[in-house]
C-alpha positions in Angstrom: 12.6 26.3 -10.0 9.3 27.3 -8.3 8.7 30.8 -6.8 9.7 31.2 -3.2 7.2 29.7 -0.8 7.2 29.8 3.0 5.4 26.9 4.8 3.5 27.2 8.0 5.1 24.4 10.0 2.9 22.3 12.1 2.5 23.0 15.9 3.3 19.5 16.8 6.8 20.1 15.7 7.0 23.5 17.4 9.1 22.4 20.4 11.9 20.8 18.3 11.8 23.5 15.6 12.2 26.3 18.3 15.1 24.4 19.8 16.7 23.9 16.4 16.2 27.6 15.6 18.0 28.5 18.7 21.1 26.5 18.1 21.4 26.7 14.4 23.2 30.1 14.0 26.6 28.9 13.8 25.7 26.6 10.9 25.6 27.7 7.1 22.2 25.9 6.7 19.9 23.7 8.7 16.8 22.1 6.9 13.9 19.8 7.4 14.0 17.4 4.5 12.4 14.5 2.7 9.3 12.8 3.9 8.6 15.1 6.6 8.3 18.1 4.1 6.2 16.0 1.8 3.8 15.2 4.5 3.5 18.7 5.7 2.6 19.8 2.2 0.0 17.1 2.1 -1.4 18.1 5.4 -0.6 14.6 6.9 0.8 13.8 10.4 4.4 12.8 10.4 6.3 12.0 13.5 9.7 11.7 11.8 11.9 14.7 11.9 14.9 14.5 9.5 17.4 17.4 9.5 20.2 18.1 7.2 23.0 20.4 8.1 25.4 22.1 5.9 28.3 21.5 8.2 28.9 19.5 11.4 25.9 17.4 11.9 27.1 15.9 15.1 28.0 19.2 16.6 24.4 20.4 15.9 22.9 17.2 17.2 24.8 17.6 20.6 23.6 21.2 20.9 20.0 20.2 20.1 20.1 17.4 22.7 21.1 19.9 25.3 18.4 22.5 24.3 15.8 19.6 24.4 17.0 18.1 27.6 17.6 14.9 25.8 20.6 12.7 24.7 22.4 12.0 21.4 23.6 8.9 19.7 26.1 9.6 17.3 27.4 7.6 14.2 30.9 9.3 13.7 31.7 7.0 10.6 28.6 8.4 8.6 28.4 11.9 10.1 25.0 11.5 11.5 23.2 11.3 14.9 20.0 10.8 16.4 18.8 13.1 19.3 16.4 11.3 21.7 14.1 13.3 24.0 10.7 13.5 25.5 8.5 10.4 25.5 10.2 8.3 22.9 10.6 11.2 20.5 13.7 11.6 18.3 15.4 13.8 15.5 17.7 12.3 12.9 20.4 14.8 12.0 22.8 14.3 9.0 25.3 16.2 7.1 24.5 17.2 3.7 26.1 14.7 1.3 26.4 13.5 -2.3 26.5 9.9 -3.4 28.4 8.3 -6.3 28.0 4.7 -7.5 31.0 2.7 -8.7 28.6 0.4 -10.8 24.8 0.0 -11.1 23.0 -1.2 -8.0 26.0 -0.9 -5.9 26.0 0.8 -2.4 27.2 4.4 -2.8 30.3 6.1 -1.7 29.4 9.3 0.3 31.0 12.7 0.5 30.0 15.9 2.3 28.3 18.4 0.0 25.7 21.2 -0.3 22.1 20.9 0.3 21.6 21.3 -3.5 23.8 18.1 -4.0 22.1 16.4 -1.2 18.6 16.9 -2.6 19.9 15.8 -6.0 20.7 12.3 -4.7 17.2 11.6 -3.7 14.7 9.2 -5.3 11.7 11.3 -6.5 11.1 15.0 -6.7 8.4 15.0 -4.0 11.2 13.7 -1.6 13.7 16.2 -2.9 12.4 19.2 -1.0 13.6 21.0 2.1 12.5 23.7 4.6 15.0 26.2 6.2 15.0 26.1 9.9 17.2 29.1 10.5 16.3 32.6 11.7 14.6 34.8 9.3 14.5 32.0 6.6 12.4 29.7 8.9 9.8 27.9 6.9 11.2 28.8 3.4 10.8 26.0 1.0 13.7 24.8 -1.1 12.3 23.0 -4.2 14.9 22.8 -6.9 13.0 20.0 -8.9 9.5 21.4 -8.7 8.4 18.6 -6.4 5.6 20.7 -4.9 3.9 20.6 -8.4 4.4 17.0 -8.8 3.0 16.4 -5.3 -0.1 18.3 -6.0 -0.5 16.4 -9.2 -0.1 13.1 -7.5 2.9 12.4 -9.9 6.1 10.4 -9.1 9.0 11.5 -11.2 12.7 10.6 -10.8 15.4 13.3 -10.6 17.5 12.1 -13.5 17.9 9.6 -16.2 20.2 7.2 -14.1 18.1 7.1 -11.1 17.0 3.4 -11.3 20.4 2.4 -12.7 22.0 3.7 -9.6 19.6 2.2 -7.3 16.9 -0.3 -8.6 15.3 -0.4 -5.2 13.8 2.9 -6.1 11.4 1.0 -8.4 10.0 -1.0 -5.5 9.8 2.2 -3.4 7.9 4.0 -6.2 5.3 1.2 -6.4 4.9 1.4 -2.6 4.2 5.2 -3.0 1.8 4.5 -5.8 0.0 1.8 -3.7 0.0 3.8 -0.3 -1.0 7.2 -1.7 -2.6 6.8 -4.9 0.4 8.6 -6.7 1.4 7.4 -10.2 4.9 7.4 -11.9 4.9 9.6 -15.0 5.4 7.9 -18.3 9.0 8.7 -18.5 9.7 7.5 -15.1 7.8 4.1 -16.0 10.0 3.9 -19.2 13.1 4.3 -17.1 11.9 1.7 -14.7 11.3 -0.8 -17.5 14.7 -0.1 -19.0 16.4 -0.8 -15.8 14.5 -4.2 -15.2 15.2 -5.2 -18.8 18.9 -4.6 -18.2 18.7 -7.1 -15.3 19.8 -4.5 -12.7 17.5 -5.9 -10.1 19.5 -9.1 -10.2 22.6 -7.2 -9.3 21.1 -6.2 -5.8 22.2 -8.2 -2.9 19.9 -10.7 -1.5 19.4 -8.8 1.7 18.5 -5.5 0.0 16.2 -7.4 -2.5 14.4 -9.1 0.4 13.9 -5.8 2.3 12.2 -4.3 -0.6 10.0 -7.3 -1.5 8.9 -7.6 2.2 8.3 -3.9 2.5 6.1 -3.8 -0.5 4.2 -6.9 0.5 3.7 -5.6 4.1 1.6 -2.6 2.9 -2.0 -2.4 4.0 -3.7 -3.2 0.7 -1.4 -4.6 -2.1 -3.8 -5.0 -5.1 -2.1 -2.1 -7.0 1.3 -3.2 -5.9 0.9 -6.7 -7.4 -0.6 -5.3 -10.6 2.3 -2.9 -11.0 4.9 -5.6 -10.4 3.4 -7.6 -13.3 3.0 -4.6 -15.6 6.7 -3.6 -15.1 8.0 -7.1 -15.3 9.4 -6.6 -11.8 8.0 -10.0 -10.6 10.0 -11.8 -13.3 13.2 -9.9 -12.3 12.9 -11.3 -8.8 12.5 -14.9 -10.3 11.2 -15.8 -13.7 8.4 -18.0 -12.4 7.0 -15.4 -9.9 3.4 -14.6 -11.0 2.2 -11.2 -10.1 -1.3 -11.4 -11.7 -5.0 -11.1 -10.9 -5.0 -14.7 -9.2 -2.2 -13.6 -7.0 -4.0 -10.5 -6.1 -7.1 -12.5 -5.2 -5.1 -15.1 -3.2 -3.5 -12.3 -1.2 -6.8 -10.8 -0.3 -8.1 -14.1 0.7 -5.2 -15.1 2.8 -5.1 -11.8 4.6 -8.9 -12.2 5.4 -8.5 -15.7 6.7 -5.4 -14.7 8.6 -7.4 -11.9 10.5 -10.4 -14.1 10.9 -8.6 -16.8 12.7 -6.0 -14.5 14.4 -3.1 -16.5 13.0 -0.6 -13.7 13.0 1.2 -14.8 9.9 3.2 -11.8 8.7 1.5 -10.2 5.6 4.8 -10.3 3.5 4.9 -14.3 4.0 1.3 -14.5 2.7 2.1 -12.3 -0.2 5.2 -14.0 -1.2 3.4 -17.4 -0.9 0.9 -16.1 -3.5 3.4 -14.7 -5.9 5.6 -17.9 -5.8 2.8 -20.5 -6.0 4.0 -21.8 -9.3 7.7 -22.4 -8.3 9.0 -25.8 -7.9 10.4 -26.8 -4.5 14.0 -26.4 -5.8 13.3 -23.1 -7.4 11.7 -21.7 -4.3 14.4 -22.9 -2.0 17.0 -21.2 -4.2 14.9 -17.9 -4.3 14.5 -18.0 -0.4 18.1 -18.6 0.0 19.0 -15.8 -2.4 16.7 -13.6 -0.4 18.3 -14.5 2.9 14.8 -15.4 4.3 15.0 -16.6 7.8 15.0 -20.4 8.2 11.6 -20.5 10.0 9.8 -18.3 7.6 11.4 -20.1 4.6 10.0 -23.4 5.9 6.6 -22.1 6.3 6.6 -20.6 2.6 7.9 -23.8 1.2 5.3 -25.9 3.1 2.5 -23.6 1.9 3.5 -23.7 -1.7 4.6 -27.3 -2.0 1.8 -29.0 0.4 -1.1 -26.5 0.5 -2.6 -27.6 -2.9 -2.2 -31.3 -1.8 -4.0 -30.7 1.3 -6.8 -28.9 -0.5 -7.1 -31.8 -3.1 -7.2 -34.5 -0.4 -9.9 -32.7 1.7 -11.9 -31.9 -1.4 -11.8 -35.5 -2.6 -14.0 -37.1 0.2 -14.9 -37.1 3.8 -12.3 -37.5 6.5 -12.6 -37.7 10.3 -11.8 -34.6 12.4 -8.7 -36.4 13.6 -7.5 -37.2 10.2 -8.1 -33.5 9.2 -5.9 -32.5 12.1 -3.2 -35.1 11.1 -3.1 -33.7 7.7 -3.1 -30.0 8.5 -1.3 -29.6 11.9 2.2 -30.6 11.0 2.4 -27.8 8.5 0.3 -25.2 10.2 -0.4 -22.4 9.9 0.7 -21.5 6.4 0.0 -24.8 4.5 -3.5 -25.4 5.6 -4.2 -21.6 5.4 -3.0 -21.6 1.8 -5.1 -24.7 1.1 -8.2 -22.9 2.5 -7.4 -19.8 0.3 -7.4 -22.1 -2.8 -10.6 -23.9 -1.9 -13.3 -23.0 0.6 -13.2 -26.3 2.7 -15.5 -26.7 5.7 -13.0 -29.1 7.2 -10.2 -26.5 7.2 -12.6 -23.9 8.7 -13.4 -26.4 11.4 -9.7 -27.0 11.9 -9.0 -23.1 12.4 -12.2 -22.5 14.4 -12.1 -25.4 16.8 -10.0 -28.6 16.0 -6.6 -27.2 16.2 -7.2 -25.9 19.8 -8.4 -29.3 21.2 -5.9 -30.7 23.6 -6.0 -33.5 26.2 -6.7 -32.6 29.8 -4.3 -35.3 31.0 -0.6 -35.5 30.2 2.3 -38.0 30.1 2.8 -37.9 33.9 -0.8 -38.9 34.4 -0.6 -41.8 32.1 2.9 -42.9 33.5 1.2 -42.9 36.9 -1.3 -45.5 35.8 1.5 -48.1 35.5 3.6 -47.3 32.4 6.4 -45.4 34.2 8.4 -43.9 31.4 7.6 -46.5 28.7 7.6 -45.4 25.1 4.0 -46.5 25.2 3.2 -43.2 27.0 3.5 -41.3 23.9 1.6 -43.8 21.7 -1.4 -43.6 24.2 -1.5 -39.9 24.2 -1.7 -39.8 20.5 -4.5 -42.3 20.5 -6.3 -40.4 23.2 -6.2 -37.2 21.3 -7.5 -38.9 18.1 -10.4 -40.1 20.2 -11.2 -36.7 21.6 -11.0 -35.0 18.2 -13.5 -37.6 16.9 -15.7 -36.7 19.8 -15.3 -40.0 21.7 -13.8 -38.5 24.9 -15.2 -35.7 27.1 -13.2 -34.4 30.1 -10.3 -35.6 32.3 -12.2 -38.5 33.8 -13.1 -40.1 30.4 -9.5 -39.6 29.3 -8.1 -41.3 32.3 -10.6 -44.2 31.8 -9.6 -44.5 28.2 -6.0 -44.6 29.1 -6.5 -47.5 31.7 -8.3 -49.3 29.0 -5.4 -49.0 26.5 -2.9 -50.1 29.1 -4.8 -53.2 30.2 -5.4 -54.2 26.5 -1.6 -54.1 25.7 
């Protein structure tokens, strides 16, 4: 255990910390925990305030809400509460607890415990620190696993040998910390991660838990390191044997993100990342994977279209000249993901033109205008509108009057 250290707590937390100090006397121990402590030591801003109580967490939360002039939302079943106050600020309050796992990768059973036991259940040493918020002990660092030293060394270290066996999602979390902050898992932690993966423990996770971890990892700002680490550890193959976290995937993700930003398509980053990783899966394999991950139907359809149709779009456009209308007919039914993936695979001027200009071209007249020319509600109305847009895309029409004139011509010719 490290020597006793007292932290200077940030002034930004002063109002809530003063309020906690005022109401904490009846409780055996009240502590700031986890990521908030880590970020204080790193000198980084953190707007999350997580408090652990040795005792009645809901009672403390109610007293704290009164002191702050806020309100409390309790979760009696779990012995936790959220105190809401000020301008959308909040404090999470939980009773110190310990966790036990009936089998690997299962959700834990929870029991009330001491702070030491609470810290012992956490993922990495840098997240297993606490700071006392009571009276004369205000600011005292509790660091039973020497997390401060690991933090200073940029080292990610698990607390015990069975950490990844209990919860394989910690492997994904560790990669995110590496990617986001430049930390690195120590050699022993890497060995334990590989062992858990080789034991197929990732496959025991529920689809929803696995999806949450995969999407969180792929939603990070830059994911080059994350993709590299997925491949190094074999974690990509643990998600699906044909998933490919390699240099090509990293290049594709970077390209997809750049194009997504350039054309303001607002495709979720995780969807782009999963498309790149899953590019070698067959339609059936990808469908089963997306079903296992419980991906929403709309997102699943976009990913399937990108992987199954994107390469074909790239091949067709690269094989010869096509009219603007033909480019739109090829790309638009599967936009934005499939043509975006095609453009990431091959730098095709036709697709740049589609995203820059063609995709936004619309007629100035509508079905009612065409019907008023004498077709009433005939099915021909839709056919004429399709033909008019084709002409407009190819530069043959310019403005409402030319569209109406072309519509009259098509009606008269019928």
